[in-house]
C-alpha positions as CSV (number, residue, x, y, z in Angstrom):
1,D,17.4,16.9,-6.6
2,E,20.7,15.1,-7.4
3,Y,19.2,11.8,-6.2
4,L,16.2,12.1,-8.5
5,K,18.5,13.0,-11.4
6,E,20.6,9.9,-10.7
7,L,17.6,7.6,-10.6
8,E,16.6,8.9,-14.0
9,T,20.2,8.5,-15.3
10,I,20.4,4.9,-14.2
11,N,17.0,4.1,-15.8
12,V,15.0,3.3,-12.7
13,D,11.5,2.4,-13.9
14,A,9.6,4.5,-11.4
15,I,9.5,5.9,-7.9
16,I,6.7,5.4,-5.4
17,V,5.8,8.5,-3.6
18,S,3.5,9.5,-0.8
19,S,4.6,13.2,-0.8
20,L,3.0,15.6,-3.3
21,Y,6.2,17.7,-3.0
22,I,8.4,14.8,-4.1
23,M,6.0,14.1,-6.9
24,K,6.3,17.7,-8.1
25,R,10.1,17.8,-7.8
26,A,10.4,14.5,-9.6
27,R,8.4,15.8,-12.5
28,E,10.5,19.0,-12.7
29,I,14.0,17.4,-12.1
30,A,13.6,14.0,-13.8
31,P,10.8,14.1,-16.3
32,L,11.6,10.7,-17.7
33,L,11.2,9.0,-14.3
34,E,7.7,7.7,-13.8
35,V,5.9,8.6,-10.6
36,H,3.6,6.1,-8.8
37,V,1.4,7.1,-5.9
38,S,1.9,5.0,-2.8
39,T,-0.8,3.1,-1.0
40,Q,0.0,5.4,1.9
41,K,-2.1,8.1,0.2
42,S,-5.2,5.8,0.8
43,T,-6.6,6.4,-2.7
44,T,-10.1,5.0,-3.0
45,N,-11.8,6.9,-5.8
46,V,-11.5,8.2,-9.3
47,D,-11.5,11.9,-8.4
48,T,-8.4,11.5,-6.3
49,I,-6.7,9.4,-9.1
50,E,-7.5,12.2,-11.6
51,Y,-5.9,14.7,-9.3
52,Y,-2.7,12.7,-9.1
53,Q,-2.8,12.2,-12.9
54,E,-2.9,16.0,-13.3
55,K,0.2,16.2,-11.1
56,G,2.0,13.7,-13.3
57,A,1.4,10.3,-11.7
58,T,1.3,7.4,-14.2
59,R,0.2,4.7,-11.7
60,V,-1.7,4.7,-8.4
61,V,-1.4,2.0,-5.7
62,L,-4.9,1.7,-4.4
63,A,-5.6,1.5,-0.7
64,R,-5.7,-2.1,0.6
65,E,-9.3,-1.7,1.8
66,V,-10.7,-1.1,-1.8
67,S,-13.0,-4.0,-2.7
68,L,-12.7,-5.9,-6.0
69,E,-16.0,-4.3,-7.2
70,E,-14.7,-0.8,-6.4
71,M,-11.4,-1.6,-8.2
72,I,-13.3,-2.6,-11.4
73,N,-15.5,0.5,-11.2
74,I,-12.5,2.8,-10.7
75,K,-10.6,1.2,-13.6
76,E,-13.5,1.6,-15.9
77,K,-13.4,5.4,-15.3
78,T,-9.7,6.1,-15.5
79,S,-6.8,5.6,-17.8
80,V,-4.2,5.7,-15.0
81,E,-2.5,2.4,-14.3
82,L,-3.7,0.8,-11.1
83,E,-1.7,-1.4,-8.7
84,V,-3.4,-3.4,-6.0
85,F,-2.3,-5.6,-3.1
86,I,-3.1,-9.3,-3.5
87,H,-1.3,-10.7,-0.5
88,G,-0.3,-9.5,2.9
89,G,-1.4,-7.8,6.0
90,M,-4.6,-5.8,6.1
91,C,-4.0,-2.8,8.2
92,S,-6.4,-2.2,11.1
93,S,-6.2,1.5,10.1
94,Y,-6.5,3.0,6.6
95,S,-3.7,2.0,4.4
96,G,-0.5,3.7,5.4
97,H,-1.9,5.5,8.4
98,C,-1.4,3.2,11.3
99,V,0.5,4.6,14.2
100,L,0.0,1.8,16.7
101,S,3.4,0.2,16.0
102,N,5.2,3.5,16.2
103,H,3.4,4.4,19.5
104,M,4.0,1.0,21.2
105,T,7.4,0.0,19.9
106,N,8.9,3.1,18.2
107,R,8.9,1.2,14.9
108,D,7.3,3.2,12.1
109,A,4.9,1.1,10.0
110,N,4.9,3.8,7.3
111,R,8.7,3.4,6.9
112,G,8.7,-0.4,6.7
113,G,9.2,-1.2,10.4
114,C,5.7,-2.4,11.4
115,A,5.8,-4.5,14.6
116,H,2.3,-5.8,13.8
117,S,1.0,-4.6,17.1
118,C,-2.5,-5.1,15.9
119,R,-1.9,-8.8,15.8
120,W,-0.8,-9.1,19.4
121,N,-3.1,-10.6,21.9
122,Y,-4.7,-8.1,24.3
123,S,-6.7,-8.8,27.5
124,L,-9.9,-6.9,28.3
125,V,-10.3,-5.6,31.8
126,K,-13.8,-5.1,33.2
127,N,-14.3,-3.5,36.6
128,G,-10.7,-4.2,37.5
129,E,-11.0,-7.9,36.5
130,T,-9.1,-9.3,33.5
131,L,-11.4,-11.4,31.4
132,P,-10.1,-14.9,30.5
133,K,-10.1,-14.6,26.7
134,T,-7.6,-12.5,24.7
135,Y,-8.3,-10.5,21.5
136,N,-6.4,-8.9,18.7
137,I,-7.5,-6.0,16.5
138,G,-5.8,-7.1,13.3
139,S,-7.6,-8.8,10.5
140,K,-6.4,-11.9,8.7
141,D,-4.0,-11.5,5.8
142,L,-5.3,-10.6,2.4
143,M,-5.1,-13.7,0.2
144,A,-6.5,-12.8,-3.2
145,V,-4.8,-15.4,-5.4
146,E,-8.2,-16.7,-6.6
147,Y,-9.2,-13.2,-7.8
148,I,-6.1,-12.8,-10.1
149,P,-8.1,-13.7,-13.3
150,K,-10.7,-11.1,-12.4
151,L,-8.0,-8.5,-11.7
152,I,-6.4,-9.2,-15.1
153,D,-9.8,-8.9,-16.8
154,A,-10.3,-5.6,-15.1
155,K,-7.0,-4.4,-16.6
156,I,-5.2,-3.9,-13.2
157,A,-1.6,-3.1,-14.3
158,S,0.3,-4.5,-11.3
159,L,-0.3,-7.0,-8.5
160,K,1.5,-6.2,-5.2
161,I,2.7,-8.7,-2.6
162,E,3.6,-7.4,0.8
163,G,7.3,-8.1,1.2
164,R,8.9,-5.4,3.2
165,M,10.4,-6.7,6.4
166,K,9.7,-10.3,5.2
167,S,12.2,-13.1,4.6
168,V,13.2,-14.4,1.2
169,Y,11.6,-17.7,2.3
170,Y,8.3,-16.0,3.0
171,L,8.3,-14.3,-0.4
172,A,9.3,-17.5,-2.2
173,C,6.4,-19.4,-0.6
174,V,3.9,-16.7,-1.4
175,V,5.0,-16.4,-5.0
176,R,5.0,-20.1,-5.5
């Protein structure tokens, strides 16, 4: 509770939450502090956004797997601010629910420690014989720079670039 009060006191713009309990406490303890719903909630539809709005959320970060057409459709039906990823890794699981990194390396992807295990090369074994080709289960990075004008026209409030666990050089290159 003291932490939330302090964030409000020092004029933090908003907190991003994945916990409904933290959202509730923030609304009670620090009513001037905006609450944004994390992509880890895998929000993909208007009904869910309206639920979070009733709970006091002012912005929702949509799941990375939501298409441009779906974003436009959602925004037409809600007054809640939407934030969307425009660059970065596309999880092989639903946004914020991958446990592969945690299972294989004890690095929790949902706490910023993703080891990108889905991008590693894996061998297939058939009848005890390892096939010569390797595979990975990760998709290519999301690169939506060409869609920025459409996102602006759709009144998307904020564009998000994956930056956690990345170098300053990486971020500078992406932003440039």
